[in-house]
C-alpha positions as CSV (number, residue, x, y, z in Angstrom):
1,M,-38.5,1.6,19.4
2,T,-37.6,-1.6,17.1
3,F,-34.7,-3.7,17.7
4,S,-34.1,-5.3,14.3
5,A,-30.7,-4.2,13.1
6,D,-28.4,-6.2,13.9
7,F,-25.1,-4.2,14.8
8,G,-22.9,-7.3,15.8
9,L,-23.3,-6.8,19.7
10,L,-22.7,-10.6,20.2
11,T,-19.9,-11.0,16.8
12,P,-17.0,-9.0,17.5
13,M,-15.2,-10.4,14.8
14,W,-16.8,-8.2,11.8
15,A,-18.7,-5.7,13.8
16,G,-17.8,-2.1,12.3
17,T,-15.6,-3.6,9.7
18,A,-15.7,-2.7,5.9
19,V,-16.9,-6.1,5.3
20,A,-19.7,-5.6,8.1
21,H,-20.9,-2.6,5.6
22,A,-20.2,-4.3,2.2
23,S,-23.0,-7.1,3.5
24,S,-25.4,-5.4,5.5
25,D,-29.1,-6.1,4.6
26,A,-28.8,-2.3,2.6
27,A,-25.8,-3.4,1.3
28,F,-27.9,-6.7,-0.4
29,A,-31.1,-4.2,-1.1
30,Q,-29.0,-1.9,-3.3
31,A,-27.2,-5.3,-5.1
32,M,-29.8,-6.3,-6.0
33,L,-31.8,-3.1,-7.4
34,D,-28.6,-3.0,-9.1
35,V,-29.0,-6.2,-11.0
36,E,-32.4,-4.5,-11.7
37,A,-31.1,-1.4,-13.1
38,A,-28.7,-3.1,-14.9
39,W,-30.9,-4.6,-16.9
40,V,-32.9,-2.2,-17.7
41,S,-29.8,-0.1,-19.4
42,V,-28.8,-3.0,-20.9
43,L,-32.4,-3.3,-22.8
44,A,-32.5,0.4,-24.0
45,G,-29.1,-0.2,-25.1
46,A,-30.3,-2.4,-27.4
47,G,-33.4,0.0,-28.3
48,L,-36.0,-2.8,-26.2
49,T,-37.2,-0.2,-23.6
50,S,-36.9,3.9,-23.8
51,G,-34.1,6.0,-22.6
52,E,-37.0,7.4,-19.8
53,D,-37.9,4.0,-18.3
54,E,-33.9,3.8,-18.0
55,E,-33.8,6.9,-16.3
56,A,-36.6,6.0,-14.1
57,V,-35.3,3.0,-13.0
58,L,-31.9,4.5,-12.2
59,A,-33.5,7.2,-10.4
60,A,-35.8,4.8,-8.4
61,A,-32.6,2.2,-7.6
62,N,-31.7,3.9,-4.6
63,V,-32.0,1.4,-1.3
64,E,-32.6,4.8,0.8
65,F,-35.9,5.0,-0.9
66,Y,-37.2,1.1,1.1
67,D,-38.1,0.3,4.5
68,L,-36.0,-3.0,5.0
69,E,-37.8,-4.1,8.0
70,S,-41.0,-4.0,6.1
71,L,-39.3,-5.6,3.6
72,A,-37.8,-8.3,5.3
73,V,-41.1,-9.1,7.5
74,R,-43.1,-9.5,4.0
75,G,-40.6,-11.6,2.4
76,Q,-41.3,-14.3,4.6
77,D,-44.9,-14.2,2.3
78,G,-42.2,-15.5,-1.2
79,A,-39.9,-16.8,1.2
80,N,-37.2,-14.2,-0.4
81,A,-37.1,-10.2,-0.1
82,L,-37.1,-9.8,-3.2
83,I,-40.5,-9.9,-4.3
84,P,-41.7,-6.9,-2.4
85,L,-38.8,-5.1,-3.4
86,L,-39.7,-5.2,-6.7
87,G,-43.4,-4.4,-5.9
88,D,-41.9,-1.5,-4.4
89,L,-39.2,-0.2,-6.7
90,R,-42.0,-0.7,-9.7
91,V,-44.3,1.8,-7.3
92,E,-41.2,4.4,-7.2
93,I,-40.6,3.5,-10.6
94,A,-44.2,5.6,-11.7
95,K,-43.1,8.4,-9.9
96,N,-41.3,9.0,-12.9
97,Y,-42.6,7.0,-15.7
98,D,-46.1,6.5,-17.3
99,G,-45.0,3.6,-19.5
100,V,-44.8,0.3,-18.5
101,S,-41.1,-0.4,-17.8
102,A,-38.8,-3.1,-18.8
103,V,-37.7,-3.9,-14.9
104,H,-37.2,-7.8,-14.3
105,K,-38.4,-8.4,-18.0
106,G,-38.0,-12.4,-18.5
107,A,-36.4,-12.6,-14.8
108,T,-37.2,-14.4,-11.9
109,S,-36.1,-13.7,-8.0
110,Q,-33.3,-16.4,-8.1
111,D,-32.0,-14.5,-11.0
112,I,-31.5,-11.1,-9.0
113,I,-30.6,-13.0,-5.8
114,D,-28.0,-15.1,-6.8
115,S,-26.3,-12.2,-8.8
116,A,-26.9,-9.6,-6.2
117,L,-25.4,-12.0,-3.9
118,M,-22.6,-12.0,-6.0
119,L,-22.1,-8.6,-6.4
120,V,-22.1,-8.6,-2.2
121,A,-19.3,-11.4,-2.3
122,A,-17.3,-9.1,-5.2
123,R,-17.5,-6.2,-3.6
124,S,-16.6,-7.8,0.2
125,G,-14.1,-9.7,-1.6
126,A,-12.1,-6.9,-2.4
127,I,-12.3,-5.2,0.9
128,I,-10.9,-8.8,2.2
129,L,-8.3,-9.6,-0.9
130,A,-6.9,-5.6,0.2
131,D,-6.1,-6.5,3.8
132,L,-4.9,-9.6,2.9
133,M,-2.6,-7.9,0.8
134,R,-2.0,-5.4,3.5
135,S,-1.3,-8.3,5.9
136,S,1.4,-10.3,3.3
137,D,3.7,-6.5,3.5
138,A,3.8,-6.6,6.8
139,L,4.1,-10.2,7.8
140,N,7.5,-10.7,4.8
141,V,8.7,-7.6,6.8
142,L,8.5,-9.5,9.8
143,A,10.5,-12.6,8.1
144,K,13.1,-10.7,7.0
145,A,13.5,-8.8,9.5
146,H,14.3,-12.0,11.8
147,R,15.3,-14.5,9.5
148,R,18.9,-15.1,11.7
149,Q,16.2,-15.1,15.2
150,L,17.0,-18.4,16.7
151,C,13.7,-19.4,18.5
152,V,12.3,-23.7,19.0
153,A,10.1,-25.0,17.1
154,R,7.5,-27.0,18.5
155,S,5.9,-30.9,17.9
156,L,3.0,-32.0,19.5
157,T,3.4,-29.0,22.0
158,Q,7.0,-29.7,23.2
159,H,10.8,-28.7,22.2
160,A,11.8,-30.2,18.9
161,L,14.4,-29.1,17.0
162,P,15.7,-25.3,16.4
163,M,14.5,-22.8,13.9
164,T,13.9,-19.3,13.2
165,F,11.1,-16.9,13.8
166,G,11.7,-15.9,10.6
167,L,10.7,-18.4,9.1
168,R,7.9,-19.3,11.1
169,V,6.2,-15.5,10.3
170,A,7.0,-16.8,6.7
171,N,5.2,-20.3,7.0
172,W,2.6,-18.1,8.1
173,L,2.7,-15.6,5.2
174,S,2.6,-19.0,2.9
175,G,-0.5,-19.7,3.9
176,I,-1.6,-16.3,3.9
177,I,-0.7,-16.2,-0.2
178,E,-2.1,-19.5,-1.1
179,A,-5.8,-18.3,0.4
180,G,-5.5,-15.3,-1.1
181,E,-4.7,-16.7,-4.4
182,R,-7.5,-19.1,-3.9
183,L,-9.8,-16.5,-2.7
184,Q,-8.9,-14.4,-6.2
185,R,-9.4,-17.1,-8.4
186,A,-12.8,-17.4,-6.8
187,L,-13.6,-13.8,-7.1
188,E,-12.6,-13.3,-10.7
189,S,-14.9,-16.2,-12.0
190,L,-18.1,-15.5,-9.6
191,P,-20.7,-15.9,-12.5
192,L,-24.0,-13.9,-12.9
193,Q,-27.4,-15.8,-12.7
194,W,-29.5,-15.1,-15.4
195,G,-32.1,-18.2,-16.8
196,G,-35.7,-17.0,-16.2
197,A,-38.2,-19.0,-14.2
198,V,-36.2,-22.2,-15.1
199,G,-33.3,-21.6,-16.6
200,T,-34.4,-21.6,-20.3
201,L,-34.9,-18.0,-20.4
202,A,-37.7,-18.8,-22.3
203,S,-39.7,-15.5,-22.0
204,L,-37.0,-13.9,-22.3
205,T,-36.3,-15.1,-26.0
206,D,-40.0,-15.4,-27.1
207,S,-40.7,-11.7,-26.2
208,L,-38.0,-11.2,-28.9
209,A,-38.5,-13.6,-31.2
210,R,-40.7,-12.6,-34.6
211,D,-43.8,-13.1,-35.0
212,D,-42.9,-15.8,-38.0
213,D,-42.2,-19.5,-37.5
214,D,-38.6,-18.8,-39.4
215,A,-36.1,-21.0,-37.8
216,A,-33.4,-18.3,-38.3
217,A,-35.6,-15.4,-36.9
218,S,-35.6,-18.3,-34.3
219,A,-31.9,-18.2,-33.8
220,Q,-31.3,-14.7,-34.6
221,A,-33.4,-14.5,-31.4
222,N,-31.3,-16.8,-29.3
223,V,-27.9,-14.9,-30.5
224,T,-29.5,-11.5,-29.5
225,V,-31.0,-13.2,-25.9
226,R,-27.1,-14.3,-25.5
227,D,-25.6,-11.0,-26.5
228,L,-27.9,-9.2,-23.6
229,V,-27.4,-11.3,-21.2
230,I,-23.3,-11.5,-21.9
231,E,-23.7,-7.3,-21.9
232,L,-25.2,-7.5,-18.4
233,A,-22.7,-9.9,-16.8
234,T,-19.7,-7.6,-18.0
235,N,-21.9,-4.4,-17.0
236,L,-22.1,-5.8,-13.5
237,G,-18.8,-7.4,-13.7
238,L,-19.6,-10.8,-13.3
239,R,-18.8,-14.0,-15.6
240,S,-21.0,-15.0,-18.0
241,S,-22.8,-18.4,-17.6
242,I,-25.8,-20.7,-18.4
243,P,-28.1,-20.5,-15.5
244,W,-27.0,-22.3,-12.6
245,H,-30.2,-22.4,-10.5
246,T,-29.1,-25.7,-9.2
247,N,-25.7,-26.2,-9.7
248,R,-24.5,-24.6,-6.6
249,L,-20.4,-24.7,-7.3
250,P,-19.5,-21.1,-7.7
251,I,-21.4,-20.7,-4.0
252,T,-19.1,-23.9,-2.9
253,Q,-16.1,-22.8,-4.9
254,L,-16.2,-19.1,-2.8
255,A,-17.2,-20.7,0.2
256,A,-14.0,-22.8,0.4
257,A,-11.4,-20.2,-0.8
258,L,-13.7,-17.7,1.9
259,G,-13.1,-20.6,4.9
260,D,-9.6,-21.1,3.5
261,V,-8.7,-17.7,3.8
262,I,-9.9,-17.7,7.6
263,A,-8.3,-20.6,8.5
264,A,-5.2,-19.6,7.9
265,S,-5.9,-16.4,9.8
266,G,-6.7,-18.4,12.3
267,H,-4.0,-20.7,12.3
268,I,-1.9,-17.2,13.0
269,A,-3.7,-16.4,15.8
270,N,-3.3,-20.1,17.7
271,D,0.7,-19.3,17.5
272,V,0.7,-15.6,18.7
273,L,-1.8,-17.1,21.3
274,M,0.6,-19.1,22.3
275,L,3.8,-17.6,22.3
276,S,1.9,-14.9,23.8
277,R,2.0,-16.8,26.9
278,P,3.3,-15.0,29.6
279,E,5.4,-17.3,30.7
280,I,6.6,-18.0,26.5
281,G,6.8,-14.2,26.4
282,E,8.1,-14.3,22.0
283,V,5.8,-12.2,20.6
284,S,2.9,-9.7,22.2
285,E,0.0,-8.4,20.4
286,P,0.2,-4.3,19.3
287,Q,-1.2,-2.6,22.8
288,A,-3.7,0.2,22.1
289,A,-5.8,2.8,24.1
290,G,-8.8,0.6,25.4
291,K,-7.6,-2.8,23.6
292,G,-7.4,-5.9,25.5
293,G,-8.7,-4.8,28.6
294,S,-9.7,-6.4,31.9
295,S,-13.1,-5.6,33.5
296,A,-11.6,-6.9,36.7
297,M,-8.3,-7.4,36.5
298,P,-6.3,-4.0,35.3
299,Q,-2.8,-5.9,35.0
300,K,-4.1,-8.2,31.9
301,Q,-3.1,-7.2,28.1
302,N,-5.4,-9.3,26.5
303,P,-4.6,-10.9,23.4
304,V,-7.8,-9.7,21.6
305,L,-6.8,-9.9,17.9
306,S,-6.1,-12.7,18.0
307,V,-8.9,-14.4,20.2
308,L,-11.0,-12.8,17.6
309,M,-9.4,-14.5,14.9
310,R,-9.3,-17.7,16.5
311,S,-12.8,-17.5,17.3
312,A,-13.7,-16.6,13.5
313,A,-11.3,-20.1,12.6
314,L,-14.1,-21.9,14.9
315,S,-17.3,-20.8,13.7
316,A,-16.0,-21.1,10.3
317,P,-16.6,-24.6,9.2
318,Q,-20.1,-24.8,10.4
319,H,-21.2,-22.4,7.5
320,V,-18.7,-23.9,4.7
321,G,-20.4,-27.0,5.3
322,Q,-24.0,-25.8,5.3
323,L,-23.3,-24.5,2.1
324,Y,-22.0,-27.6,0.7
325,L,-25.1,-29.6,2.5
326,S,-27.1,-27.4,0.4
327,A,-25.3,-27.7,-2.2
328,G,-25.8,-31.4,-2.5
329,A,-29.4,-31.0,-1.6
330,A,-30.6,-28.8,-4.3
331,D,-32.8,-30.4,-6.4
332,D,-35.3,-29.8,-9.1
333,E,-34.9,-26.3,-11.4
334,R,-35.3,-24.6,-8.1
335,P,-34.0,-25.6,-4.4
336,D,-37.1,-26.2,-2.1
337,G,-35.2,-24.6,1.0
338,A,-31.6,-25.5,0.5
339,W,-31.0,-22.5,-2.2
340,H,-32.4,-20.2,1.1
341,A,-30.3,-22.4,3.9
342,E,-27.5,-20.5,1.3
343,W,-28.0,-16.8,2.1
344,A,-27.0,-16.3,5.7
345,S,-24.1,-19.1,6.1
346,L,-22.3,-17.1,2.7
347,R,-23.0,-13.6,4.3
348,E,-21.3,-15.0,7.4
349,L,-18.4,-16.7,5.9
350,L,-18.1,-12.9,4.4
351,R,-18.1,-11.6,7.2
352,L,-15.6,-13.9,9.3
353,A,-13.2,-13.4,6.3
354,G,-13.3,-9.9,6.5
355,G,-13.0,-9.7,10.5
356,S,-10.0,-12.0,10.4
357,V,-8.1,-10.3,7.9
358,D,-8.8,-6.7,9.2
359,K,-7.7,-7.7,12.7
360,L,-4.6,-10.3,11.2
361,A,-3.2,-6.6,9.3
362,Q,-3.1,-5.2,12.7
363,L,-1.3,-8.0,14.4
364,A,1.1,-8.8,11.4
365,E,1.7,-4.2,11.4
366,G,2.0,-3.9,14.9
367,L,3.1,-7.5,16.4
368,T,6.4,-7.0,19.4
369,V,8.8,-9.5,18.9
370,N,11.0,-10.6,21.8
371,P,14.4,-12.2,20.8
372,H,15.6,-12.3,24.2
373,A,12.5,-14.8,25.4
374,M,13.3,-17.1,22.4
375,V,16.4,-17.8,23.1
376,R,15.5,-17.7,26.8
377,N,13.2,-20.7,25.9
378,A,15.5,-22.2,23.2
379,A,18.2,-22.3,26.0
380,L,15.8,-24.5,28.3
381,S,16.3,-27.8,25.8
382,G,19.8,-26.8,26.1
383,D,22.2,-29.6,23.6
384,L,19.4,-31.7,23.3
385,L,17.6,-29.4,20.8
386,V,19.7,-31.3,18.3
387,S,19.9,-34.2,19.7
388,E,19.1,-35.3,16.1
389,R,22.1,-33.5,14.5
390,V,24.1,-35.2,17.2
391,M,22.8,-39.1,16.0
392,S,22.9,-38.3,12.9
393,H,26.5,-37.1,13.2
394,L,28.3,-38.8,16.3
395,A,26.4,-42.2,16.1
396,P,29.0,-43.6,13.7
397,I,32.0,-42.9,15.7
398,I,30.4,-43.9,19.4
399,A,31.2,-46.8,21.1
400,G,27.4,-48.7,21.1
401,G,26.2,-46.0,18.6
402,K,22.7,-44.9,18.3
403,K,21.7,-46.7,21.3
404,R,24.4,-45.4,23.4
405,I,23.6,-42.1,22.2
406,Q,20.2,-42.7,22.8
407,E,21.1,-43.8,26.5
408,L,22.9,-40.6,26.9
409,V,19.9,-38.8,26.1
410,R,17.9,-40.3,28.6
411,Q,20.8,-39.6,31.2
412,S,20.9,-35.9,29.7
413,L,17.4,-36.0,30.7
414,T,17.5,-37.4,34.5
415,E,20.6,-35.9,35.0
416,R,20.0,-32.4,34.2
417,R,23.6,-32.9,32.9
418,P,24.5,-31.6,29.7
419,L,24.2,-33.5,26.7
420,G,27.6,-32.0,25.3
421,E,29.3,-32.7,28.4
422,L,27.8,-36.7,28.5
423,L,29.3,-36.9,24.7
424,R,32.5,-35.7,25.4
425,E,33.3,-37.9,28.4
426,S,32.3,-41.0,25.7
427,I,33.6,-39.6,23.1
428,P,37.7,-39.9,22.8
429,Q,39.2,-35.9,21.5
430,E,41.3,-37.9,19.2
431,R,37.8,-39.3,17.5
432,F,36.5,-36.2,17.5
433,S,37.2,-32.8,18.9
434,T,35.9,-30.1,21.2
435,H,35.5,-27.6,18.7
436,E,34.0,-30.1,16.2
437,L,31.9,-31.1,18.7
438,Q,30.3,-27.6,20.0
439,R,29.7,-26.6,16.0
440,I,27.7,-30.1,16.1
441,L,26.0,-29.0,19.3
442,D,25.2,-25.1,17.9
443,P,21.6,-24.7,16.5
444,Q,22.7,-21.6,14.8
445,N,24.2,-24.5,12.8
446,Y,21.5,-26.4,12.4
447,L,18.9,-24.2,10.9
448,G,18.8,-26.4,7.4
449,Q,17.3,-24.1,4.2
450,A,15.2,-21.5,6.4
451,D,16.9,-18.8,4.9
452,A,16.2,-20.3,1.3
453,F,12.6,-20.7,2.4
454,I,12.3,-17.3,3.9
455,D,13.4,-15.7,0.5
456,S,11.0,-18.6,-1.7
457,V,7.9,-17.5,0.2
458,S,8.8,-14.0,-0.7
459,D,9.4,-14.3,-4.4
460,R,6.1,-16.2,-3.9
461,L,4.3,-13.0,-2.1
462,T,6.0,-10.8,-4.9
463,D,4.4,-13.0,-7.8
464,W,0.9,-12.9,-6.4
465,K,1.5,-9.0,-6.1
466,E,2.2,-8.6,-10.2
467,S,-0.5,-11.3,-11.1
């Protein structure tokens, strides 16, 4: 029995998710085979290799034919898994084709590996975006349903001012939309890597050039090479680009977008973890059989979705940092180690993002909201919750102005008397009626633009979905 496969026992954040499968060793190996096969198809379409060659390559480009553990071990000899895979691929092609195959013609290992990673990112990213959209729809429903639900806003852990739970959710949604838009842009710009040994495509150009030295013929050869590469990019669903062997910004841009997705999800998880504490109890995670249980304390219902999302938010920055570090350390025309250091971090970011949005969708669709607890918690601060408004409205008419109101606030805190009662004693009835005072102290009358902001975020979601 071997124990090489990684099933995610130590990474429950992404174990078993669709992105985990889309970014597995098998998925990456298949992506490398897809790139090799797509290139032969382009060459065959241009009449530069035979249809039989194309058929043989397509038949051999199936990851199930290859021993992934052996590839991983043998990959150490050339510092990447493409080299042994290419050898095994040629053996498999030879079973159905007698000629010299055009597989890997004019390419280099980095072309295949970088392009395959872009395919893995595109395929994983489509799953992530779908879960982001699913999460956004659920958050939008929550925000609208609770747009008038009073709750307390907290600043530096303390009660600050009244707000609505709908606005809190809209703020969550706003972050998810921004992260989703950034990820979408990054995915739409994923480039093909195709440059040959040092990024000049010299071998491919030379092999397609005419035997004479005619300048026009040489130029025509360059156009032909360019057209072939553009067709390959199109067939793979990637953007055509000049070789980016040591310009690693395509990687860092993707990493930053994935980091945003994970951070936006982590922010929501942090809020839910705090709000679901029993002594606060304003929300609770969806309950399902087998989820959130404790091995020792049967009464507990742990907020495991948020716990896992928070774990991803704590883990992701190191991987984003590693990719920026590798980009800054890239040298010559192929980095000596910096390139290799990218692979694991990029895949882990994809998996963490995939796990985060998978959990976020479950959380958003099943979150239980407790309005009674929100009202109860807001009432803990009493009239002090609107002391900012009291200062603005009443400082001009109370003897002593702002200083006097500050004294009354301190008195309310120390004597535990309602601020409204102290204000009523300090301001003559003829200057400010009890009805006017009650209106000033009602937190429902101090919610600012909460409704408008919720609508604005909802409209932005509609724009994103239509883009």
